[in-house]
N, C-alpha and C positions, 0 to 999 in steps of 0.2 A: 273671357280672354283676359290675361294679365298683360297690361300695356306698360312697357318700360321706355319712356321717352327722355331724351337727354338735353333738350333745348330750353328747359325751364330753370336750369341752374348753370352757373358759370363753370366751364372746364375747358381744357385744351381742345376738346372735340369741336367746340364752337368755332375755333380758328380754322379747322379743316373745312367746316361747312361754309364759312364765309368765303374761303378761296374757291370752292367748287361752284359757288353762286356767281362770283365776280366775272363779268363779261370779258374783262381784260385778261385776267389770269386763265380763263377758259381757253384762250388761244394756244396755250401750251398743253397739248394733249397728254404728254408724258406726265406732267405735273398733275393734271386732272386725274389720270388713272392712279397715280401714286396716292393722292389724297383719298380717293375712294377706297383704295387698298388699306390705308391707315385707319379709316373709319371702320372697315371690316375687322381689323385687328382689335380695336378698342371694344366694339360691340361683342365680338367673339369672346374676349376676355371677361366682359361683364356676364355674358351668358354662362360661361364656364363655372361660375359660382353656384349655379343651380343644379349641376350634374351630380352623379353618384360617385363616391370615392371610397377606397379602402386602403388600409395601411399595408405597405410592403417594406421589406428591409433592403437597404442599399449599402453595399460594401464600399468604403472609402480606403485610401492608402493608410489611414491611421485608425480605422475601426469600422463601425457600422452605424447606420441611422435609419429609423423608421420614418417613412414619408408617405403621405396620402397620395394615391394615384387614381386617376379616373378609370372607372370600370365600364362606362357606357360606350357602346359602339355608335358612332355618328355616321350619318349619310348627309353630305352637303349637296343640295340640289339647287342649281342656278338656272335662271332664265336667260337664254342667249339673246343677244350678244352682250347687252348692257351689264349683265350680272357678273361677267368674268373678273373684273378687277376686285369686286367685293368678295367673290368666291376665293380668289387668291389670298386676300387679306385674312380671311377666316382660316384657310388651309395653312397659313403660316404658323398658326397656333395649335392646330389639331393635326398632328403628323399622321396619325393612323386612320383618319377619317376616310370612308369610302365616298365616291363621287357620282353624281347624277347630273344630267343636263337635259334641258327641254327648250325647244324653240317655241316662242309665243309672240305673235305680232298682231297689231291692230289692222283690221281691214275696213276701210271707209268706202262703202259702195257709192260710186258717182261723186266721190269727194264730199259726201254729206257729213253732218255732225254725228249721225248714228254710226256705230261701229260694232264689229264682232271681233273676239279674240280667237285667232286661228292657231292651232297647235299642229305642227307637221313633223317634229322629230322628238324622240324621247329615248334616253338610254339610262338605265338605273339598275343597281343591284336589288336584292330583296330588302324590303323595309321592315320585315317582321320583327317586332320587339326591339327596334333600334330607335335612336333619337334622330328624327328627321329635321334638318335645318334648311328651310327654304330661303333663298337669298334673291331679292329683287330690289335694285337700288331705288326705284321710283314706285311707291305704292299710291297710284293715282285713283282709279275708280274701284280697284279691288277685283275687277273681272278676271285679270290675268291669273292671280293667285287662286281664285275660285276654280277656273278651268284646270289649272295645274293640279289642284287637290283632287278633282274628279278623275284625272288621268292616273294619278298615283294610287288610287283605291285598288287597282288590280295587282299591285306589287307588294301586298302585305300590310298589316296593321302596325303602325309605329307605336313604340312605347309612349312617345310624346312628340309634339311638333313645336318647333321654334321658328319664327319668321324674323329675318334680319333685313331691314331696309334703311336707306339713307334718309330720304325725304318722302313724306306721305302727305296726303290731304285728309282733312277730317272726315269727309264722306267716304273715302277709301278705307280708313281705319274702322269706321262704323260698319262698312260692308263686310270686311273680314271677320269682325266680331260676330256677325250673324251666321256665317257659313262654316267657320272652323270650330273644332271641338272646344268646349268651355275651358279646358286646362291648357290650351295653346298659349304660348308667350310671344309677344311682339317686342322686338328690340329695335328702336327707331331713333335716329339721331335728331330729327326735326319733323314737326308736323305743321303744315300750312292750312289756312282756313278753307280755301275754296278751289274749285275747278273751273276751267274755261268751258265754253259750249261744246268743245270737242273732247273734253275729258282730260285736259292737261293741267298739272298742278300750277297754281298761281300763288306767289311769284315763282316758286320752284327753281329750276336752273336750266330748263331746256331739255333737249334729248340726250340722255346720258350715254346712249350707244354711239351717237354721232360725235359727241364730244370726246369719247374715248378712242374711237377707231376711224372716224371720218364719215362724211355724209354718204348715205346710201342712195341708190336710184329709186 
């Protein structure tokens, strides 16, 4: 797997990451969602540099100009509900992308530290020979993305897979390295060192779904 992480060098992206981590700024759900969306835009732009392009001629009022245009067909697949702002950010830049959505949540039996990832809803077009972009803002243990990959296998073989995440853990990154195809690319804004006993990223930022859309029962 090719890992593209952006917290090792200074950029405007670091300002967005600082805001979504800040407990005071997190109180503004609209601002939190917008920052996740902006991170999606930046990471989507960086990913676009790896896609396939060909020249086409565009007519202007004063003549014509050859411009390189992307020829890949993308499918954006997001994990509900936390992945929605990130999905929207990427979709802002890829107008013609198809869309897929999957529900995946942690089930902790008897409130124990052990958990399983449960998938209950999935809707997607064919993935055959397309660029699959998996978006999940928090790459914690990697179990969610592993389960999503297993579900997607019945919908065709993608030309290539990209994963876009906001914050990950080092153990989670190592997990997806093992289970995804070798040519998969990970685009991630920041990576933290460790997980809690219940598999949450430390220091992370908390629950991205709750911060975006409110606390669930």
